[in-house]
Structures are given as C-alpha cells and as structure tokens.
MMTF fields as JSON, N, C-alpha, C and O atoms, coordinates in Angstrom:
{
  "mmtfVersion": "1.0.0",
  "mmtfProducer": "UNKNOWN",
  "numBonds": 343,
  "numAtoms": 344,
  "numGroups": 86,
  "numChains": 1,
  "numModels": 1,
  "chainsPerModel": [1],
  "groupsPerChain": [86],
  "chainIdList": ["A"],
  "bondAtomList": [4, 2, 8, 6, 12, 10, 16, 14, 20, 18, 24, 22, 28, 26, 32, 30, 36, 34, 40, 38, 44, 42, 48, 46, 52, 50, 56, 54, 60, 58, 64, 62, 68, 66, 72, 70, 76, 74, 80, 78, 84, 82, 88, 86, 92, 90, 96, 94, 100, 98, 104, 102, 108, 106, 112, 110, 116, 114, 120, 118, 124, 122, 128, 126, 132, 130, 136, 134, 140, 138, 144, 142, 148, 146, 152, 150, 156, 154, 160, 158, 164, 162, 168, 166, 172, 170, 176, 174, 180, 178, 184, 182, 188, 186, 192, 190, 196, 194, 200, 198, 204, 202, 208, 206, 212, 210, 216, 214, 220, 218, 224, 222, 228, 226, 232, 230, 236, 234, 240, 238, 244, 242, 248, 246, 252, 250, 256, 254, 260, 258, 264, 262, 268, 266, 272, 270, 276, 274, 280, 278, 284, 282, 288, 286, 292, 290, 296, 294, 300, 298, 304, 302, 308, 306, 312, 310, 316, 314, 320, 318, 324, 322, 328, 326, 332, 330, 336, 334, 340, 338],
  "bondOrderList": [1, 1, 1, 1, 1, 1, 1, 1, 1, 1, 1, 1, 1, 1, 1, 1, 1, 1, 1, 1, 1, 1, 1, 1, 1, 1, 1, 1, 1, 1, 1, 1, 1, 1, 1, 1, 1, 1, 1, 1, 1, 1, 1, 1, 1, 1, 1, 1, 1, 1, 1, 1, 1, 1, 1, 1, 1, 1, 1, 1, 1, 1, 1, 1, 1, 1, 1, 1, 1, 1, 1, 1, 1, 1, 1, 1, 1, 1, 1, 1, 1, 1, 1, 1, 1],
  "groupList": [{"groupName": "MET", "atomNameList": ["N", "CA", "C", "O"], "elementList": ["N", "C", "C", "O"], "formalChargeList": [0, 0, 0, 0], "bondAtomList": [1, 0, 2, 1, 3, 2], "bondOrderList": [1, 1, 2], "singleLetterCode": "M", "chemCompType": "L-PEPTIDE LINKING"}, {"groupName": "PRO", "atomNameList": ["N", "CA", "C", "O"], "elementList": ["N", "C", "C", "O"], "formalChargeList": [0, 0, 0, 0], "bondAtomList": [1, 0, 2, 1, 3, 2], "bondOrderList": [1, 1, 2], "singleLetterCode": "P", "chemCompType": "L-PEPTIDE LINKING"}, {"groupName": "LEU", "atomNameList": ["N", "CA", "C", "O"], "elementList": ["N", "C", "C", "O"], "formalChargeList": [0, 0, 0, 0], "bondAtomList": [1, 0, 2, 1, 3, 2], "bondOrderList": [1, 1, 2], "singleLetterCode": "L", "chemCompType": "L-PEPTIDE LINKING"}, {"groupName": "ALA", "atomNameList": ["N", "CA", "C", "O"], "elementList": ["N", "C", "C", "O"], "formalChargeList": [0, 0, 0, 0], "bondAtomList": [1, 0, 2, 1, 3, 2], "bondOrderList": [1, 1, 2], "singleLetterCode": "A", "chemCompType": "L-PEPTIDE LINKING"}, {"groupName": "ARG", "atomNameList": ["N", "CA", "C", "O"], "elementList": ["N", "C", "C", "O"], "formalChargeList": [0, 0, 0, 0], "bondAtomList": [1, 0, 2, 1, 3, 2], "bondOrderList": [1, 1, 2], "singleLetterCode": "R", "chemCompType": "L-PEPTIDE LINKING"}, {"groupName": "SER", "atomNameList": ["N", "CA", "C", "O"], "elementList": ["N", "C", "C", "O"], "formalChargeList": [0, 0, 0, 0], "bondAtomList": [1, 0, 2, 1, 3, 2], "bondOrderList": [1, 1, 2], "singleLetterCode": "S", "chemCompType": "L-PEPTIDE LINKING"}, {"groupName": "THR", "atomNameList": ["N", "CA", "C", "O"], "elementList": ["N", "C", "C", "O"], "formalChargeList": [0, 0, 0, 0], "bondAtomList": [1, 0, 2, 1, 3, 2], "bondOrderList": [1, 1, 2], "singleLetterCode": "T", "chemCompType": "L-PEPTIDE LINKING"}, {"groupName": "VAL", "atomNameList": ["N", "CA", "C", "O"], "elementList": ["N", "C", "C", "O"], "formalChargeList": [0, 0, 0, 0], "bondAtomList": [1, 0, 2, 1, 3, 2], "bondOrderList": [1, 1, 2], "singleLetterCode": "V", "chemCompType": "L-PEPTIDE LINKING"}, {"groupName": "GLN", "atomNameList": ["N", "CA", "C", "O"], "elementList": ["N", "C", "C", "O"], "formalChargeList": [0, 0, 0, 0], "bondAtomList": [1, 0, 2, 1, 3, 2], "bondOrderList": [1, 1, 2], "singleLetterCode": "Q", "chemCompType": "L-PEPTIDE LINKING"}, {"groupName": "CYS", "atomNameList": ["N", "CA", "C", "O"], "elementList": ["N", "C", "C", "O"], "formalChargeList": [0, 0, 0, 0], "bondAtomList": [1, 0, 2, 1, 3, 2], "bondOrderList": [1, 1, 2], "singleLetterCode": "C", "chemCompType": "L-PEPTIDE LINKING"}, {"groupName": "ILE", "atomNameList": ["N", "CA", "C", "O"], "elementList": ["N", "C", "C", "O"], "formalChargeList": [0, 0, 0, 0], "bondAtomList": [1, 0, 2, 1, 3, 2], "bondOrderList": [1, 1, 2], "singleLetterCode": "I", "chemCompType": "L-PEPTIDE LINKING"}, {"groupName": "GLU", "atomNameList": ["N", "CA", "C", "O"], "elementList": ["N", "C", "C", "O"], "formalChargeList": [0, 0, 0, 0], "bondAtomList": [1, 0, 2, 1, 3, 2], "bondOrderList": [1, 1, 2], "singleLetterCode": "E", "chemCompType": "L-PEPTIDE LINKING"}, {"groupName": "GLY", "atomNameList": ["N", "CA", "C", "O"], "elementList": ["N", "C", "C", "O"], "formalChargeList": [0, 0, 0, 0], "bondAtomList": [1, 0, 2, 1, 3, 2], "bondOrderList": [1, 1, 2], "singleLetterCode": "G", "chemCompType": "PEPTIDE LINKING"}, {"groupName": "TRP", "atomNameList": ["N", "CA", "C", "O"], "elementList": ["N", "C", "C", "O"], "formalChargeList": [0, 0, 0, 0], "bondAtomList": [1, 0, 2, 1, 3, 2], "bondOrderList": [1, 1, 2], "singleLetterCode": "W", "chemCompType": "L-PEPTIDE LINKING"}, {"groupName": "ASP", "atomNameList": ["N", "CA", "C", "O"], "elementList": ["N", "C", "C", "O"], "formalChargeList": [0, 0, 0, 0], "bondAtomList": [1, 0, 2, 1, 3, 2], "bondOrderList": [1, 1, 2], "singleLetterCode": "D", "chemCompType": "L-PEPTIDE LINKING"}, {"groupName": "HIS", "atomNameList": ["N", "CA", "C", "O"], "elementList": ["N", "C", "C", "O"], "formalChargeList": [0, 0, 0, 0], "bondAtomList": [1, 0, 2, 1, 3, 2], "bondOrderList": [1, 1, 2], "singleLetterCode": "H", "chemCompType": "L-PEPTIDE LINKING"}, {"groupName": "PHE", "atomNameList": ["N", "CA", "C", "O"], "elementList": ["N", "C", "C", "O"], "formalChargeList": [0, 0, 0, 0], "bondAtomList": [1, 0, 2, 1, 3, 2], "bondOrderList": [1, 1, 2], "singleLetterCode": "F", "chemCompType": "L-PEPTIDE LINKING"}, {"groupName": "LYS", "atomNameList": ["N", "CA", "C", "O"], "elementList": ["N", "C", "C", "O"], "formalChargeList": [0, 0, 0, 0], "bondAtomList": [1, 0, 2, 1, 3, 2], "bondOrderList": [1, 1, 2], "singleLetterCode": "K", "chemCompType": "L-PEPTIDE LINKING"}],
  "groupTypeList": [0, 1, 2, 3, 4, 5, 4, 2, 6, 7, 8, 9, 8, 10, 5, 7, 1, 3, 11, 10, 4, 4, 4, 2, 12, 7, 12, 1, 12, 5, 3, 10, 11, 13, 14, 11, 4, 12, 3, 8, 7, 7, 7, 4, 4, 3, 12, 4, 15, 5, 5, 4, 11, 7, 15, 3, 7, 2, 16, 12, 3, 14, 3, 1, 1, 1, 1, 1, 3, 14, 6, 17, 3, 12, 10, 4, 17, 4, 0, 4, 3, 17, 15, 3, 4, 12],
  "groupIdList": [1, 2, 3, 4, 5, 6, 7, 8, 9, 10, 11, 12, 13, 14, 15, 16, 17, 18, 19, 20, 21, 22, 23, 24, 25, 26, 27, 28, 29, 30, 31, 32, 33, 34, 35, 36, 37, 38, 39, 40, 41, 42, 43, 44, 45, 46, 47, 48, 49, 50, 51, 52, 53, 54, 55, 56, 57, 58, 59, 60, 61, 62, 63, 64, 65, 66, 67, 68, 69, 70, 71, 72, 73, 74, 75, 76, 77, 78, 79, 80, 81, 82, 83, 84, 85, 86],
  "secStructList": [7, 7, 1, 7, 7, 7, 7, 7, 7, 6, 6, 1, 7, 7, 7, 7, 7, 2, 2, 2, 2, 2, 2, 2, 6, 7, 7, 6, 6, 7, 7, 3, 3, 3, 3, 3, 3, 6, 6, 3, 3, 3, 3, 3, 3, 7, 7, 7, 7, 7, 2, 2, 2, 2, 2, 2, 2, 2, 2, 7, 6, 6, 7, 7, 7, 7, 7, 2, 2, 2, 2, 2, 2, 2, 2, 2, 2, 2, 2, 2, 2, 2, 6, 7, 7, 7],
  "xCoordList": [-58.328, -58.505, -57.531, -57.456, -56.788, -55.882, -56.638, -57.762, -55.935, -56.491, -56.533, -57.482, -55.453, -55.359, -54.364, -53.683, -54.314, -53.408, -52.77, -53.396, -51.55, -50.806, -50.11, -49.872, -49.777, -49.009, -47.684, -47.633, -46.64, -45.373, -45.416, -45.936, -44.868, -44.698, -43.514, -42.813, -43.278, -42.117, -40.802, -39.83, -40.803, -39.646, -39.658, -38.903, -40.506, -40.588, -40.971, -40.487, -41.876, -42.44, -43.848, -44.482, -44.374, -45.754, -46.425, -45.761, -47.75, -48.514, -49.113, -49.551, -49.114, -49.643, -51.202, -51.62, -51.985, -53.428, -53.99, -53.454, -55.026, -55.59, -55.899, -55.593, -56.519, -56.881, -55.628, -55.664, -54.522, -53.312, -52.71, -52.229, -52.721, -52.254, -53.006, -52.42, -54.281, -55.176, -54.796, -54.601, -54.688, -54.359, -52.999, -52.825, -51.999, -50.677, -50.559, -49.591, -51.457, -51.357, -50.251, -49.555, -50.028, -48.98, -49.529, -50.67, -48.731, -49.125, -47.872, -46.812, -47.968, -46.774, -45.629, -45.801, -44.47, -43.275, -43.062, -41.999, -44.016, -43.855, -42.917, -42.839, -42.209, -41.319, -41.95, -42.54, -41.849, -42.304, -41.139, -40.19, -41.241, -40.2, -40.711, -41.878, -39.887, -40.212, -39.376, -38.164, -40.013, -39.357, -39.665, -40.838, -38.697, -38.902, -39.163, -38.392, -40.238, -40.574, -40.896, -42.031, -39.894, -40.02, -40.285, -39.503, -41.415, -41.684, -42.547, -43.012, -42.773, -43.618, -42.762, -41.745, -43.244, -42.682, -43.744, -44.861, -43.353, -44.289, -43.926, -42.76, -44.934, -44.76, -45.29, -46.397, -44.474, -44.996, -44.461, -43.51, -45.093, -44.675, -43.325, -43.162, -42.352, -41.014, -41.131, -41.75, -40.497, -40.494, -39.388, -38.518, -39.392, -38.281, -37.218, -37.435, -36.071, -34.961, -35.197, -35.69, -34.835, -34.877, -33.706, -32.695, -33.839, -32.692, -31.449, -30.329, -31.631, -30.521, -29.755, -28.525, -30.531, -29.929, -29.17, -28.07, -29.742, -28.99, -27.754, -26.715, -27.812, -26.667, -25.528, -24.351, -25.924, -24.945, -24.179, -22.97, -24.929, -24.293, -23.333, -22.219, -23.773, -22.989, -21.77, -20.697, -21.938, -20.875, -20.343, -19.407, -20.888, -20.506, -21.469, -22.099, -21.586, -22.565, -22.267, -23.2, -21.01, -20.699, -20.471, -20.112, -20.661, -20.418, -21.488, -22.66, -21.151, -22.215, -23.0, -22.516, -24.193, -25.061, -24.411, -24.006, -24.329, -23.783, -24.837, -26.028, -24.437, -25.386, -26.124, -25.562, -27.332, -28.035, -27.261, -27.334, -26.507, -25.745, -24.685, -24.479, -24.098, -23.143, -23.842, -23.274, -25.026, -25.837, -26.109, -25.924, -26.552, -26.781, -25.549, -25.593, -24.452, -23.163, -22.749, -22.211, -22.996, -22.699, -23.489, -22.976, -24.747, -25.657, -25.158, -25.041, -24.866, -24.31, -23.054, -22.883, -22.195, -20.87, -21.12, -20.525, -21.972, -22.289, -22.916, -22.544, -23.833, -24.545, -23.639, -23.762, -22.726, -21.753, -20.818, -20.498, -20.412, -19.479, -20.198, -19.625, -21.485, -22.284, -22.511, -22.474, -22.749, -23.095, -21.969, -22.212, -20.742, -19.608, -19.377, -19.47, -19.086, -18.681, -17.164, -16.44, -16.738, -15.269, -14.713, -13.499],
  "yCoordList": [-9.4, -8.951, -9.825, -11.04, -9.163, -9.897, -10.793, -10.516, -11.881, -12.788, -12.153, -12.341, -11.403, -10.79, -9.592, -9.427, -8.82, -7.647, -7.467, -7.726, -7.03, -6.687, -5.363, -4.909, -4.735, -3.557, -3.825, -4.651, -3.149, -3.198, -2.324, -1.208, -2.857, -2.035, -1.125, -1.175, -0.272, 0.587, -0.24, 0.209, -1.44, -2.299, -3.174, -4.144, -2.857, -3.622, -5.048, -5.934, -5.292, -6.621, -6.674, -5.626, -7.84, -8.004, -9.121, -9.984, -9.049, -10.102, -10.882, -10.315, -12.2, -13.024, -13.113, -13.542, -12.717, -12.734, -14.15, -15.154, -14.199, -15.498, -16.392, -17.583, -15.854, -16.735, -17.361, -18.504, -16.588, -17.182, -18.199, -19.237, -17.932, -18.935, -20.204, -21.283, -20.116, -21.339, -22.096, -23.31, -21.39, -22.013, -22.713, -23.807, -22.02, -22.632, -23.632, -24.391, -23.671, -24.585, -24.204, -25.091, -22.915, -22.468, -21.787, -21.327, -21.702, -20.984, -20.492, -20.464, -20.096, -19.589, -20.551, -21.74, -20.059, -20.908, -21.595, -22.172, -21.548, -22.147, -21.278, -20.06, -21.971, -21.274, -21.115, -22.063, -19.948, -19.723, -19.231, -18.619, -19.518, -19.124, -18.125, -18.185, -17.213, -16.217, -16.566, -16.763, -16.631, -17.044, -16.117, -15.797, -15.651, -14.719, -15.526, -16.405, -15.178, -15.775, -14.686, -14.221, -14.309, -13.16, -11.895, -11.526, -11.231, -9.941, -10.166, -9.197, -11.438, -11.718, -12.4, -13.04, -12.218, -12.922, -13.867, -13.462, -15.126, -16.158, -16.549, -16.751, -16.64, -17.052, -18.466, -18.758, -19.376, -20.744, -21.25, -20.704, -22.335, -22.954, -23.622, -24.217, -23.524, -24.063, -25.587, -26.144, -26.237, -27.707, -28.273, -27.549, -29.553, -30.256, -30.621, -30.577, -30.978, -31.322, -32.756, -33.606, -32.991, -34.341, -35.212, -34.683, -36.503, -37.378, -37.089, -37.206, -36.715, -36.407, -35.134, -35.077, -34.168, -32.935, -33.21, -32.69, -34.022, -34.345, -35.175, -34.979, -36.064, -36.9, -36.026, -36.234, -35.058, -34.134, -33.309, -33.105, -32.842, -32.067, -32.924, -32.504, -34.131, -35.003, -35.624, -35.696, -36.078, -36.86, -36.214, -36.759, -35.08, -34.471, -34.853, -35.909, -34.014, -34.189, -35.368, -35.92, -35.794, -36.919, -38.191, -39.166, -38.278, -39.519, -40.545, -40.176, -41.828, -42.85, -42.978, -42.639, -43.464, -43.604, -44.59, -45.695, -44.127, -45.005, -45.903, -45.657, -46.918, -47.751, -46.967, -45.976, -47.32, -46.501, -46.234, -45.124, -47.212, -47.013, -45.815, -44.996, -45.762, -44.702, -43.356, -42.35, -43.307, -42.096, -41.57, -40.38, -42.433, -42.072, -41.549, -40.55, -42.212, -41.784, -40.436, -39.606, -40.198, -38.926, -37.8, -36.698, -38.072, -37.04, -36.73, -35.556, -37.727, -37.512, -36.681, -35.808, -36.97, -36.306, -34.816, -33.9, -34.622, -33.265, -32.437, -31.28, -32.998, -32.285, -32.002, -30.956, -32.904, -32.66, -31.51, -30.649, -31.514, -30.418, -29.099, -28.065, -29.136, -27.892, -27.311, -26.092, -28.153, -27.679, -27.826, -27.772, -28.011, -28.171, -26.885, -25.781, -27.051, -25.922, -25.817, -26.749, -24.694, -24.661, -23.446, -23.247],
  "zCoordList": [-20.244, -18.902, -18.036, -18.215, -17.092, -16.254, -15.237, -14.82, -14.875, -13.919, -12.468, -11.708, -12.153, -10.89, -11.006, -12.019, -9.996, -9.984, -8.599, -7.571, -8.602, -7.339, -7.505, -8.624, -6.37, -6.343, -5.622, -4.711, -6.015, -5.283, -4.03, -4.037, -2.991, -1.772, -1.927, -2.937, -0.914, -0.916, -1.032, -1.638, -0.444, -0.462, -1.702, -1.77, -2.698, -3.943, -3.749, -4.453, -2.758, -2.534, -3.038, -3.162, -3.337, -3.781, -2.923, -2.35, -2.875, -2.336, -3.504, -4.505, -3.338, -4.409, -4.129, -3.054, -5.075, -4.862, -4.56, -5.03, -3.804, -3.35, -4.492, -4.435, -5.578, -6.693, -7.355, -7.812, -7.394, -7.932, -7.011, -7.467, -5.719, -4.721, -4.825, -4.735, -5.012, -5.155, -6.408, -6.367, -7.527, -8.803, -8.76, -9.296, -8.077, -8.05, -6.929, -6.903, -6.036, -4.871, -3.96, -3.465, -3.691, -2.798, -1.601, -1.618, -0.525, 0.672, 1.333, 0.708, 2.6, 3.336, 3.301, 3.569, 2.977, 2.849, 1.509, 1.278, 0.653, -0.671, -1.508, -1.353, -2.404, -3.333, -4.671, -5.189, -5.255, -6.613, -7.484, -6.994, -8.795, -9.728, -10.712, -11.098, -11.13, -12.098, -13.386, -13.306, -14.491, -15.736, -16.856, -17.048, -17.626, -18.691, -20.038, -20.422, -20.677, -21.947, -22.95, -23.061, -23.654, -24.618, -23.808, -22.932, -24.122, -23.409, -22.159, -21.559, -21.751, -20.609, -19.505, -19.769, -18.255, -17.147, -16.565, -16.245, -16.444, -15.994, -14.535, -14.196, -13.728, -12.307, -12.202, -12.655, -11.585, -11.35, -10.069, -9.509, -9.584, -8.374, -8.685, -9.75, -7.754, -7.972, -7.883, -6.976, -8.881, -8.908, -8.14, -7.655, -8.012, -7.353, -8.37, -9.581, -7.842, -8.812, -9.284, -8.542, -10.522, -11.055, -10.561, -10.099, -10.655, -10.25, -11.095, -10.599, -12.357, -13.232, -12.725, -12.717, -12.323, -11.854, -10.543, -10.357, -9.63, -8.387, -8.73, -8.099, -9.665, -10.03, -10.596, -10.302, -11.405, -12.054, -10.996, -11.099, -9.973, -8.884, -8.09, -7.775, -7.768, -6.934, -7.596, -6.995, -8.851, -9.514, -10.796, -11.382, -11.265, -12.513, -13.59, -13.532, -14.558, -15.653, -16.547, -17.132, -16.691, -17.582, -16.896, -17.556, -15.525, -14.833, -15.1, -15.178, -15.247, -15.383, -14.089, -13.009, -14.221, -12.991, -12.0, -12.362, -10.701, -9.691, -9.124, -9.311, -8.448, -7.694, -6.615, -6.149, -6.175, -5.164, -3.91, -3.381, -3.396, -2.184, -2.413, -1.517, -3.516, -3.842, -3.917, -3.489, -4.432, -4.466, -3.121, -2.868, -2.224, -0.839, -0.176, 0.541, -0.406, 0.202, -0.358, 0.373, -1.667, -2.316, -1.738, -1.545, -1.457, -0.92, 0.497, 0.848, 1.31, 2.643, 2.688, 3.539, 1.764, 1.678, 1.27, 1.837, 0.321, -0.131, 0.988, 1.182, 1.701, 2.757, 3.909, 4.547, 4.201, 5.296, 4.91, 5.73, 3.713, 3.217, 3.214, 3.557, 2.818, 2.741, 4.099, 4.26, 5.101, 6.42, 7.461, 8.667, 6.969, 7.898, 8.68, 8.142, 9.915, 10.739, 10.723, 11.072, 10.321, 10.152, 10.686, 10.633]
}
C-alpha cells in the first residue's frame, strides 16, 4: 500500500502530501531531488555539497587541497564571476 498519493495538475505539477513533507523535513522553499533507481523514482530532500565537490568546482578535480585562505579566495572569485554584471 502506498504511503501517500498525488495527482498531476494541468501544468504537470504536484503537491507533496503532508506526511511526506513531515518525513522529509521540508517546507516552502525547500529543495527536493528526484532520483531513478531501476524502475522506481525516489524523492528525497536535496543535500548540501561536500567540501570535495566545492573544491573540484573551484580548483579542478585533480588539484591538491589548498590552504583555507585560498579556498575562501577561490569562493569569492567564483561568486564574483557568477554574479558579474556585464
């Protein structure tokens, strides 16, 4: 028996049932992820990025770990480039 059930709207949107929101610990503005596992689709609360993932984006996947000050500088540089007005 399913835990909960939803219907698609005309715009193909769904509401997350209250029981599922409680179990996932999500509310308005929360991000959820959809993941395919064989013939099933799993919905879960979106996680945060690990420090390894952040490091790979900032410095490349094969770069050695930088000192903390360089990491902060790398984050600032990346954010400035991302949000630059041009």
